[in-house]
Backbone as a printed PyTorch tensor [residue, N CA C, xyz], in Angstrom:
tensor([[[ -8.4120, -13.3010, -13.4200],
         [ -7.0280, -13.1860, -12.6930],
         [ -7.4020, -13.0120, -11.8340]],

        [[ -6.2570, -13.4790, -10.2400],
         [ -7.0580, -13.0330,  -8.9980],
         [ -6.0830, -12.6510,  -9.1200]],

        [[ -6.3000, -10.9790,  -8.1450],
         [ -4.8690, -10.3550,  -7.2880],
         [ -4.9940, -10.1050,  -5.5830]],

        [[ -3.9170, -10.2820,  -4.8270],
         [ -4.1240, -10.7820,  -3.2540],
         [ -3.6780,  -9.6150,  -2.5690]],

        [[ -4.0620,  -8.8020,  -2.6470],
         [ -3.8470,  -7.3750,  -1.7560],
         [ -3.0980,  -7.3220,  -0.4340]],

        [[ -2.0570,  -6.8450,  -0.0380],
         [ -1.8450,  -7.6250,   1.1890],
         [ -1.2610,  -5.9990,   1.8810]],

        [[ -2.0690,  -5.6060,   3.3150],
         [ -1.0160,  -4.3540,   3.6900],
         [ -0.1730,  -4.9520,   4.4880]],

        [[  1.1710,  -4.7350,   4.6170],
         [  2.2460,  -4.2590,   5.8240],
         [  1.5260,  -4.3720,   6.8100]],

        [[  1.7660,  -4.9890,   8.0500],
         [  1.6720,  -5.2630,   9.5180],
         [  1.7880,  -3.9510,   9.8370]],

        [[  1.0840,  -3.5100,  11.3380],
         [  1.7380,  -2.3360,  12.3130],
         [  3.1090,  -2.2780,  12.0390]],

        [[  3.3100,  -1.2970,  12.4190],
         [  4.1240,  -0.2270,  12.5660],
         [  4.9390,   0.3040,  13.6660]],

        [[  6.3890,   0.8470,  14.0500],
         [  6.9100,   1.1320,  15.2050],
         [  6.7400,   2.6530,  15.9110]],

        [[  4.9190,   3.2550,  14.6110],
         [  5.6370,   4.2430,  14.5470],
         [  3.8490,   4.7100,  15.4070]],

        [[  3.8440,   5.8910,  16.3040],
         [  2.7460,   5.7660,  17.5870],
         [  1.5190,   6.3520,  16.8160]],

        [[  0.2510,   6.0530,  17.0190],
         [ -0.4840,   6.4360,  16.5950],
         [ -0.9630,   7.6970,  16.4470]],

        [[ -1.2360,   8.2770,  15.3720],
         [ -1.4630,   9.9090,  15.5550],
         [ -0.3610,  10.5040,  14.7350]],

        [[  0.7720,   9.9930,  14.3700],
         [  1.8690,  10.1370,  13.2500],
         [  1.1400,  10.0970,  12.1350]],

        [[  1.3320,  11.3030,  11.1540],
         [  2.0680,  10.7920,   9.8290],
         [  3.3310,  10.1130,   9.1430]],

        [[  2.9560,   9.1260,   8.6550],
         [  3.7830,   8.4100,   8.0420],
         [  3.5540,   7.7830,   6.3940]],

        [[  4.3780,   7.8230,   5.6320],
         [  4.3360,   7.8140,   4.0070],
         [  5.0110,   6.9030,   3.6010]],

        [[  6.1310,   8.1030,   2.7950],
         [  7.1360,   7.0230,   2.4190],
         [  8.5580,   6.9510,   3.8470]],

        [[  8.4730,   7.7220,   4.4160],
         [  9.0640,   7.4150,   5.7350],
         [ 10.0410,   5.7670,   6.1980]],

        [[ 10.9910,   5.3030,   6.2140],
         [ 10.8050,   3.9780,   6.4070],
         [ 11.1200,   3.0650,   7.5520]],

        [[  9.7290,   3.0060,   8.2260],
         [  9.4640,   2.4150,   9.5720],
         [  9.2370,   1.4050,   9.3370]],

        [[  9.8690,   0.9540,  10.8810],
         [  9.9930,  -0.6760,  11.0730],
         [  8.7520,  -0.8760,  11.1050]],

        [[  8.3600,  -2.2910,  11.0520],
         [  7.7800,  -3.0180,  12.1320],
         [  7.3190,  -3.4960,  13.5560]],

        [[  6.3050,  -3.7890,  13.3130],
         [  6.0300,  -4.0300,  15.0900],
         [  6.2520,  -5.3440,  15.2160]],

        [[  6.8020,  -5.5680,  16.2840],
         [  7.2390,  -6.9160,  16.7120],
         [  6.4520,  -7.0760,  17.9450]],

        [[  5.7530,  -8.4850,  18.0720],
         [  6.4580,  -9.6690,  16.7970],
         [  4.7310,  -9.8750,  15.9070]],

        [[  5.6960, -10.0250,  14.7960],
         [  4.6810, -10.5020,  13.4990],
         [  4.7750, -11.4730,  12.5960]],

        [[  5.4360, -12.4030,  13.6100],
         [  5.6980, -13.7600,  12.8550],
         [  4.0510, -14.5950,  12.1440]],

        [[  3.2390, -14.5640,  13.6470],
         [  2.2810, -15.0970,  13.3480],
         [  1.4880, -14.9420,  12.7790]],

        [[  1.1210, -13.3890,  12.6840],
         [  0.1890, -12.3530,  11.0630],
         [  1.1060, -13.1150,  10.0900]],

        [[  2.0820, -12.9960,   9.6410],
         [  3.5660, -13.0440,   8.3950],
         [  2.1590, -15.0020,   8.2350]],

        [[  2.2660, -15.6550,   9.2190],
         [  2.2320, -17.4960,   9.2000],
         [  0.5530, -16.7030,   8.7050]],

        [[ -0.1700, -16.4100,   8.9300],
         [ -1.5180, -16.1140,   8.8530],
         [ -1.7840, -15.6500,   7.2530]],

        [[ -0.9180, -14.5110,   7.0830],
         [ -1.0310, -13.9270,   5.6760],
         [ -0.1420, -15.2050,   4.9660]],

        [[  0.2160, -15.5170,   5.1050],
         [  0.8960, -16.8850,   3.6480],
         [ -0.1730, -17.6220,   3.9900]],

        [[ -0.8340, -18.2070,   4.5160],
         [ -2.1810, -19.5060,   4.5080],
         [ -3.5250, -18.7390,   3.6010]],

        [[ -3.4000, -17.3800,   3.2910],
         [ -4.0550, -17.2890,   2.6160],
         [ -3.8680, -16.9830,   1.1960]],

        [[ -3.0620, -16.7700,   0.8010],
         [ -2.3840, -16.6680,  -0.6100],
         [ -1.8420, -17.6560,  -1.3740]],

        [[ -1.6940, -18.0580,  -2.6770],
         [ -1.8630, -18.6590,  -3.4620],
         [ -0.0900, -18.8330,  -3.3730]],

        [[  0.1100, -21.2490,  -3.5430],
         [  1.5120, -20.9470,  -3.8130],
         [  1.8590, -20.6420,  -5.3080]],

        [[  1.4870, -20.3430,  -6.1160],
         [  1.9930, -20.3770,  -7.1820],
         [  1.7390, -18.5990,  -7.8770]],

        [[  2.3690, -17.5410,  -7.6750],
         [  1.8300, -16.4190,  -7.9940],
         [  3.4520, -15.7930,  -8.3840]],

        [[  2.8600, -14.7210,  -8.3190],
         [  3.6390, -13.4020,  -8.8640],
         [  3.6390, -12.7740,  -8.0170]],

        [[  4.8150, -12.3180,  -7.0210],
         [  4.6620, -10.8400,  -6.1200],
         [  5.7330,  -9.7710,  -6.2990]],

        [[  4.6580,  -9.2280,  -5.6320],
         [  5.5780,  -7.3020,  -6.3100],
         [  5.6600,  -6.3240,  -4.9020]],

        [[  6.5710,  -6.0160,  -4.4440],
         [  5.9560,  -5.4960,  -3.4480],
         [  6.6290,  -4.0160,  -3.4840]],

        [[  6.2710,  -3.2950,  -2.8120],
         [  7.0260,  -1.5280,  -2.5920],
         [  7.9090,  -1.5960,  -1.7460]],

        [[  9.0770,  -0.9650,  -1.7020],
         [ 10.7980,  -1.0680,  -1.2600],
         [ 10.6390,  -0.8010,   0.1550]],

        [[  9.7130,  -0.1540,   0.7870],
         [ 10.0140,  -0.2580,   1.7090],
         [  9.9900,  -0.9760,   2.9320]],

        [[ 10.7330,  -0.7420,   4.2000],
         [ 10.8910,  -2.3210,   4.5720],
         [  9.7080,  -3.0790,   5.2670]],

        [[  8.9790,  -2.3530,   5.5640],
         [  7.5770,  -2.4810,   6.0580],
         [  7.0040,  -3.1630,   5.6790]],

        [[  7.2460,  -3.5570,   3.7510],
         [  7.1140,  -4.5740,   3.1660],
         [  7.8310,  -5.4950,   3.0260]],

        [[  8.3100,  -5.0150,   2.6290],
         [  9.8360,  -5.8000,   2.2230],
         [ 10.2420,  -7.0530,   3.6260]],

        [[  9.5560,  -6.7390,   4.3410],
         [ 10.4380,  -8.3520,   5.6630],
         [  9.4520,  -9.0300,   5.4120]],

        [[  7.9810,  -8.4250,   5.1600],
         [  6.8320,  -9.6800,   5.0690],
         [  6.7420,  -9.9990,   2.9200]],

        [[  7.1520,  -9.4330,   2.0560],
         [  7.5800, -10.3310,   1.0830],
         [  8.6290, -11.1610,   1.2430]],

        [[  9.8490, -10.6090,   1.7970],
         [ 10.7690, -12.1430,   0.9990],
         [  9.9540, -13.2260,   2.3270]],

        [[  9.5050, -12.9130,   3.6710],
         [  9.2490, -13.9190,   3.8460],
         [  7.9840, -14.8120,   3.3950]],

        [[  7.2560, -13.9510,   2.2800],
         [  6.2080, -14.6850,   1.8650],
         [  7.2890, -15.4790,   0.2450]],

        [[  8.4310, -14.7230,  -0.2170],
         [  9.0060, -15.6000,  -0.6750],
         [  9.8680, -16.6000,  -0.8940]],

        [[ 10.4560, -16.9690,   0.4490],
         [ 10.9130, -17.5610,   0.8380],
         [ 10.1180, -19.1090,   1.5120]],

        [[  8.4540, -18.7050,   2.2100],
         [  7.6760, -19.6410,   2.5570],
         [  6.9110, -20.0350,   1.5320]],

        [[  6.6860, -19.3810,   0.3940],
         [  5.2200, -19.4850,  -0.9530],
         [  6.1060, -19.9110,  -1.8190]],

        [[  7.6700, -19.7500,  -2.2490],
         [  7.9630, -19.7230,  -3.5800],
         [  7.7120, -19.7960,  -4.6180]],

        [[  7.7420, -17.6650,  -4.9320],
         [  6.8770, -17.4560,  -5.9790],
         [  6.9270, -17.6130,  -7.1980]],

        [[  6.5830, -17.3580,  -8.6750],
         [  7.0260, -17.5880,  -9.5100],
         [  8.0870, -16.8060,  -9.7970]],

        [[  7.9000, -15.3150,  -9.4130],
         [  8.7790, -14.3610,  -9.6870],
         [  8.5090, -13.0000,  -8.8010]],

        [[  9.2100, -12.2210,  -8.0070],
         [  9.3460, -11.5900,  -7.0070],
         [ 10.1030,  -9.7680,  -7.2550]],

        [[  9.0280,  -8.5540,  -7.9180],
         [  9.4040,  -7.9820,  -8.0790],
         [  9.4380,  -6.5990,  -7.2120]],

        [[ 10.2010,  -5.4690,  -6.5320],
         [ 10.1170,  -4.6390,  -5.8970],
         [  9.9710,  -3.4430,  -7.2270]],

        [[  8.3280,  -2.6140,  -6.8620],
         [  8.8120,  -1.3050,  -7.3040],
         [  8.2840,  -0.1070,  -6.9400]],

        [[  9.1370,   1.0990,  -6.6530],
         [  8.9220,   2.2530,  -6.2150],
         [  7.1080,   2.9590,  -6.5400]],

        [[  7.0880,   2.5060,  -7.3490],
         [  5.7060,   3.2120,  -7.9920],
         [  4.1650,   2.3810,  -6.7680]],

        [[  4.6260,   0.9450,  -6.2950],
         [  3.8800,   0.2760,  -4.9030],
         [  4.0590,   1.1930,  -3.5480]],

        [[  4.6930,   2.0340,  -3.9860],
         [  5.2050,   3.3630,  -2.2290],
         [  3.6180,   3.6780,  -1.7080]],

        [[  3.9000,   3.7260,  -0.4520],
         [  2.6720,   4.6390,   0.2010],
         [  2.8410,   6.4710,  -0.7060]],

        [[  1.8700,   6.8850,  -0.2290],
         [  1.7310,   7.9400,  -0.6690],
         [  2.8190,   8.9510,  -0.1270]],

        [[  3.9390,  10.0360,  -0.1280],
         [  4.4680,  10.4490,  -0.4880],
         [  3.7180,  12.0510,   0.8550]],

        [[  4.2640,  11.6780,   1.5090],
         [  3.7200,  13.0150,   2.4440],
         [  4.4820,  14.4050,   3.0280]],

        [[  5.3490,  14.3330,   2.3500],
         [  6.4520,  15.6120,   1.9400],
         [  6.8690,  16.0210,   3.6360]],

        [[  6.7050,  17.3830,   3.9330],
         [  7.0560,  18.1620,   4.7940],
         [  6.0590,  17.6740,   5.6990]],

        [[  4.7680,  16.5640,   6.2120],
         [  4.2900,  16.2600,   6.9980],
         [  5.1640,  15.3020,   7.7290]],

        [[  5.8250,  13.8640,   6.7070],
         [  5.8270,  12.7650,   7.2640],
         [  6.9000,  13.1160,   8.9570]],

        [[  5.7740,  12.0310,   9.4580],
         [  6.6510,  12.1580,  10.8680],
         [  6.4360,  13.2460,  12.0320]],

        [[  4.9130,  14.0760,  11.8160],
         [  4.6160,  14.1500,  12.2250],
         [  3.4150,  14.3280,  12.7310]],

        [[  3.2330,  14.1460,  13.8980],
         [  1.8020,  14.4530,  14.8820],
         [  1.1430,  15.3040,  13.7330]],

        [[ -0.4490,  14.4870,  13.7520],
         [ -1.6450,  15.1370,  12.6000],
         [ -1.7230,  16.4370,  13.0000]],

        [[ -1.7620,  16.5930,  14.2480],
         [ -2.5740,  17.6430,  15.2650],
         [ -1.5830,  18.6010,  15.4780]],

        [[ -0.2410,  18.1340,  14.6930],
         [  0.6130,  19.1080,  14.6500],
         [  0.6820,  20.3730,  13.2920]],

        [[ -0.2980,  19.3710,  12.3420],
         [  0.2450,  19.7950,  10.9370],
         [ -0.5650,  21.3230,  10.4050]],

        [[  0.3950,  22.5590,  10.3980],
         [ -0.8550,  23.6840,  10.6980],
         [ -2.2930,  23.7680,   9.2690]],

        [[ -2.6010,  24.1890,  10.3630],
         [ -4.3230,  23.9560,   9.8090],
         [ -4.4760,  24.5260,   8.2870]],

        [[ -3.7460,  25.9470,   8.0240],
         [ -3.9270,  26.1330,   6.9980],
         [ -3.4040,  25.3530,   5.5130]],

        [[ -2.3480,  24.2280,   5.8380],
         [ -1.6950,  23.0910,   5.2960],
         [ -2.6410,  22.1920,   5.6180]],

        [[ -3.4560,  22.1010,   6.0790],
         [ -3.9580,  20.9690,   6.6370],
         [ -5.5370,  19.8220,   6.2610]],

        [[ -6.1410,  21.8090,   6.3320],
         [ -7.7330,  21.7400,   5.8680],
         [ -8.1510,  21.9820,   4.3390]],

        [[ -7.3710,  22.1900,   3.6470],
         [ -7.4550,  22.1800,   2.6710],
         [ -6.9740,  20.3850,   1.9430]],

        [[ -6.5080,  20.0520,   2.1200],
         [ -5.9910,  18.7410,   2.2320],
         [ -7.4740,  18.0070,   2.3890]],

        [[ -7.4960,  18.1140,   3.2080],
         [ -8.6190,  17.6510,   4.1660],
         [-10.1400,  17.2500,   3.2080]],

        [[-10.3570,  19.0490,   3.2710],
         [-10.9320,  19.1180,   1.9290],
         [-11.2030,  18.7240,   0.4560]],

        [[ -9.9580,  18.7560,   0.3690],
         [ -9.9440,  17.3410,  -1.3550],
         [ -8.2830,  17.4760,  -1.3450]],

        [[ -8.4600,  16.0900,  -0.6340],
         [ -6.9210,  14.7930,  -1.1920],
         [ -6.8280,  14.4550,  -1.8700]],

        [[ -8.1180,  14.4560,  -3.3250],
         [ -8.0240,  13.7550,  -4.6010],
         [ -6.8140,  14.7790,  -4.9790]],

        [[ -6.8860,  16.1720,  -5.2270],
         [ -5.8980,  17.2980,  -5.9650],
         [ -5.1390,  17.6450,  -5.1650]],

        [[ -5.0930,  18.2570,  -4.1230],
         [ -4.5180,  18.8080,  -3.1830],
         [ -3.4670,  18.1960,  -3.0190]],

        [[ -2.0770,  18.3520,  -3.2790],
         [ -0.4890,  18.3580,  -3.3430],
         [ -0.2460,  18.3270,  -1.6110]],

        [[ -0.2480,  17.6490,  -0.5030],
         [  0.8040,  17.9180,   0.1080],
         [  1.9530,  18.7050,  -0.1070]],

        [[  2.4690,  19.7820,   0.7960],
         [  3.7570,  20.7790,   0.5430],
         [  4.5040,  19.9800,   0.7640]],

        [[  5.5360,  19.6670,  -0.7430],
         [  6.7670,  18.5770,  -1.2040],
         [  6.3850,  17.1900,  -0.8970]],

        [[  5.0960,  16.8410,  -0.9720],
         [  5.0600,  15.8760,  -0.9900],
         [  4.2360,  15.4890,  -2.4650]],

        [[  2.7570,  14.0750,  -2.0210],
         [  2.0400,  14.1940,  -3.5590],
         [  0.9400,  14.7690,  -3.2330]],

        [[ -0.4410,  14.0640,  -4.3320],
         [ -1.4120,  14.4200,  -4.1990],
         [ -2.4950,  12.6450,  -4.2500]],

        [[ -3.4430,  12.8710,  -3.9980],
         [ -3.7180,  11.2770,  -4.3540],
         [ -4.2260,  10.4470,  -5.8400]],

        [[ -3.9760,  12.2510,  -6.2780],
         [ -4.3690,  11.4830,  -8.2620],
         [ -2.9980,  11.3560,  -8.5330]],

        [[ -1.9890,  11.8420,  -8.1830],
         [ -0.4920,  11.1640,  -8.2050],
         [ -0.0580,   9.6190,  -7.8620]],

        [[ -0.8100,   9.5460,  -6.3880],
         [ -0.2390,   8.0670,  -6.1790],
         [ -1.1520,   7.2180,  -7.0550]],

        [[ -2.0170,   7.7190,  -7.0620],
         [ -3.1980,   6.9730,  -7.9650],
         [ -2.8450,   6.7650,  -9.7110]],

        [[ -2.4450,   8.2140,  -9.9300],
         [ -1.5750,   8.1290, -11.6000],
         [ -0.5430,   6.6630, -11.3660]],

        [[  0.6000,   6.8550, -10.2850],
         [  2.0770,   6.0180, -10.8180],
         [  1.1010,   4.2830, -10.5810]],

        [[  0.0320,   3.9210,  -9.6170],
         [ -0.5540,   2.9540,  -9.0580],
         [ -0.9040,   1.8290, -10.7980]],

        [[ -1.5060,   2.9650, -11.5150],
         [ -2.4030,   2.5290, -12.6830],
         [ -0.6560,   2.2390, -13.5790]],

        [[ -0.1970,   3.0940, -13.9380],
         [  0.9160,   2.8230, -14.3450],
         [  1.5580,   1.4880, -13.6830]],

        [[  1.5850,   1.4330, -12.7650],
         [  2.5050,  -0.1390, -12.3620],
         [  0.9730,  -1.1410, -12.9850]],

        [[  0.4490,  -1.3510, -12.2790],
         [ -0.9910,  -2.0860, -12.5020],
         [ -0.7120,  -2.2130, -14.4810]],

        [[ -0.6470,  -1.4420, -14.6280],
         [ -0.8780,  -1.3390, -16.5480],
         [  0.2240,  -1.9170, -17.0570]],

        [[  1.5710,  -2.1130, -16.6110],
         [  3.3290,  -2.5540, -16.9760],
         [  3.4580,  -3.8170, -16.1090]],

        [[  2.9750,  -4.1750, -15.5080],
         [  2.8520,  -5.3120, -14.6930],
         [  1.9030,  -6.2910, -13.9160]],

        [[  0.4960,  -5.8020, -14.3150],
         [ -0.1160,  -7.0120, -13.4420],
         [ -1.7970,  -7.3760, -14.7600]],

        [[ -1.8190,  -5.8850, -14.9560],
         [ -3.3090,  -6.0380, -16.9270],
         [ -3.0920,  -7.6620, -17.7460]],

        [[ -1.7090,  -7.9330, -17.9580],
         [ -1.8090,  -9.2020, -18.7880],
         [ -1.3460, -10.3330, -18.7700]],

        [[ -1.2300, -10.1800, -17.1650],
         [ -1.0790, -11.8340, -16.6080],
         [ -2.4300, -12.1740, -16.6880]],

        [[ -1.1820, -14.2200, -16.5790],
         [ -2.9770, -15.2590, -15.8390],
         [ -2.5700, -15.6140, -14.7370]],

        [[ -0.8910, -15.6090, -14.6190],
         [ -1.0110, -15.9040, -13.2990],
         [ -1.4850, -15.2230, -11.6410]],

        [[ -1.6550, -15.8820, -10.6410],
         [ -1.9280, -15.3100,  -9.6310],
         [ -1.1560, -13.6890,  -9.3550]],

        [[ -1.7220, -12.8890,  -8.7860],
         [ -0.9010, -12.0960,  -7.8380],
         [ -0.6470, -11.6420,  -6.7960]],

        [[ -0.1930, -11.0440,  -5.7410],
         [  0.1350, -10.9060,  -4.8390],
         [  0.9300,  -9.5920,  -4.9830]],

        [[  0.4640,  -8.9620,  -4.3440],
         [  0.8140,  -7.0820,  -4.2410],
         [  0.6300,  -6.6090,  -2.4810]],

        [[  2.4850,  -6.9460,  -1.7260],
         [  2.5210,  -6.6140,  -1.0200],
         [  3.0200,  -4.9700,  -1.0080]],

        [[  1.9650,  -4.1850,   0.1560],
         [  1.7180,  -2.6270,   0.2330],
         [  1.1980,  -1.4040,   1.0950]],

        [[  0.7190,  -0.9980,   0.5570],
         [  0.1620,  -0.0950,   1.7580],
         [ -1.3200,   0.0990,   1.3510]],

        [[ -2.0040,   1.1770,   2.5970],
         [ -3.2650,   1.3810,   2.8680],
         [ -3.9520,   2.2100,   1.2930]],

        [[ -2.4890,   3.4690,   1.4710],
         [ -3.3920,   4.3160,   0.4330],
         [ -3.3640,   3.2680,  -1.3070]],

        [[ -2.5080,   2.5190,  -1.2860],
         [ -2.0380,   2.0790,  -2.9250],
         [ -2.8830,   1.0960,  -2.9130]],

        [[ -3.4440,   0.3290,  -1.8020],
         [ -4.2690,  -0.4800,  -2.1320],
         [ -5.6940,  -0.1070,  -2.2770]],

        [[ -5.7380,   1.2450,  -1.4680],
         [ -7.6760,   1.7820,  -2.3470],
         [ -7.1500,   2.1870,  -3.2690]],

        [[ -6.0890,   2.6080,  -3.6960],
         [ -6.2970,   3.1960,  -5.1770],
         [ -6.6080,   1.7670,  -6.2500]],

        [[ -5.6310,   1.0380,  -6.2070],
         [ -6.3870,  -0.0060,  -7.1840],
         [ -7.2900,  -0.7320,  -6.4130]],

        [[ -8.0960,  -0.4830,  -5.6660],
         [ -9.5180,  -0.8860,  -5.2720],
         [-10.3130,   0.1150,  -5.8570]],

        [[-10.0180,   1.5280,  -6.0610],
         [-10.8150,   2.5980,  -7.4200],
         [-10.6770,   2.5080,  -8.4160]],

        [[ -9.2640,   1.5200,  -9.1140],
         [ -8.9440,   1.2770, -10.5610],
         [ -9.7260,   0.0690, -10.9990]],

        [[ -9.6310,  -1.0650, -10.0930],
         [-10.9980,  -2.4760,  -9.7610],
         [-12.2880,  -2.2690, -10.3530]],

        [[-12.8910,  -1.2150,  -9.6140],
         [-13.8000,  -0.9870,  -8.8630],
         [-14.6810,   0.1520,  -9.4990]],

        [[-14.0100,   1.4310, -10.0220],
         [-14.5510,   2.6110, -10.7310],
         [-15.0300,   2.7630,  -9.2370]],

        [[-14.6410,   2.8840,  -8.1100],
         [-15.0040,   3.7700,  -6.9300],
         [-14.9110,   5.8610,  -7.5980]],

        [[-15.0780,   6.3950,  -7.6450],
         [-14.4120,   7.8170,  -7.3460],
         [-12.8530,   7.7060,  -6.1720]],

        [[-12.4020,   8.1930,  -6.7150],
         [-11.2020,   8.8800,  -5.6440],
         [-11.1720,   9.3950,  -4.7560]],

        [[-12.6250,   9.9070,  -4.5450],
         [-12.8070,  10.8080,  -3.7920],
         [-13.9320,   9.8470,  -2.1790]],

        [[-14.1380,   8.6450,  -2.5590],
         [-15.0010,   8.1120,  -1.6850],
         [-13.3820,   6.4100,  -1.0970]],

        [[-12.5800,   6.3000,  -1.8560],
         [-10.8580,   5.5130,  -1.2430],
         [-11.3880,   5.3580,  -0.5560]],

        [[-11.3700,   6.4710,   0.2110],
         [-11.2160,   5.6160,   2.2120],
         [-12.6740,   5.5990,   2.4520]],

        [[-13.7570,   5.0280,   2.1270],
         [-14.9270,   4.0580,   1.8600],
         [-14.2890,   2.8090,   1.9490]],

        [[-13.0250,   2.3310,   1.3290],
         [-12.3610,   0.8620,   1.5500],
         [-11.3860,   1.0030,   2.5180]],

        [[-11.8490,   0.1600,   3.8190],
         [-10.9190,  -0.4200,   4.8650],
         [-10.1000,  -0.8550,   4.9470]],

        [[ -9.2740,  -0.2870,   5.1790],
         [ -8.2860,  -1.7370,   4.9440],
         [ -6.6490,  -1.8370,   6.4110]],

        [[ -7.0640,  -2.9480,   6.7890],
         [ -6.5250,  -2.9990,   8.5650],
         [ -4.6700,  -3.8370,   7.7430]],

        [[ -4.3330,  -3.6290,   8.8930],
         [ -2.4890,  -3.8780,   8.9880],
         [ -2.3250,  -5.1990,   9.1340]],

        [[ -1.8500,  -6.0270,   7.7230],
         [ -2.0030,  -7.4330,   8.0320],
         [ -3.1030,  -7.7640,   7.2090]],

        [[ -4.1670,  -8.0040,   6.7520],
         [ -4.9020,  -7.9010,   5.7680],
         [ -4.5090,  -8.3130,   4.1140]],

        [[ -5.3120,  -9.1910,   4.1380],
         [ -5.4350,  -9.5820,   2.7860],
         [ -6.7650,  -9.5090,   1.9550]],

        [[ -6.4210,  -9.4340,   0.9140],
         [ -8.2920,  -8.6690,   0.0060],
         [ -7.9080,  -9.3620,  -1.1470]],

        [[ -8.5200, -10.0470,  -1.8840],
         [ -8.7070, -10.6820,  -3.1650],
         [ -9.7310, -10.2480,  -3.8280]],

        [[ -9.3530,  -9.8810,  -5.1310],
         [ -9.7800,  -8.9990,  -6.3050],
         [ -9.8530,  -9.9450,  -7.4560]],

        [[-10.3530, -10.3480,  -8.3550],
         [-10.4160, -10.6190,  -9.5620],
         [-10.6790, -10.1550, -10.6400]],

        [[-10.0370,  -9.6600, -11.4230],
         [ -9.8800,  -8.9080, -12.3860],
         [-10.3760,  -9.6890, -13.9880]]])
């Protein structure tokens, strides 16, 4: 089965700002990038999306252009919850909070947020519920953290190495399971 992992396009957040589940806007213009993304997708697929608007704008465009077999938004496809760090400059996060997470982001929970393991478990539950039993191609519009998690599920890559997978804004990654 083919799975197309699609990261949303660039946001309006300034570089260096920590944002995960904050519902930020997409940087304009994005229409040409959307067209390029759609050109890489199969015409008859199941479409899944994070409910954050930086993904839903793209998902709605895909839905209107490609006419997928179905369209489901799922909270488990949201980016990592950065809790108290949301919308803070990474440099402004106190070292006593940031350093333990930087040393072990896999199991260290962000204050009032989640760890990468927590994200990975919810993404795994989504895959189990919706993806692994499909025969039609699947398109998932989501975020870098979620896509890295899926790539770890698919390849067996240890979570601590998830960031070796580079995931650019607007990138489409095709995998086969």
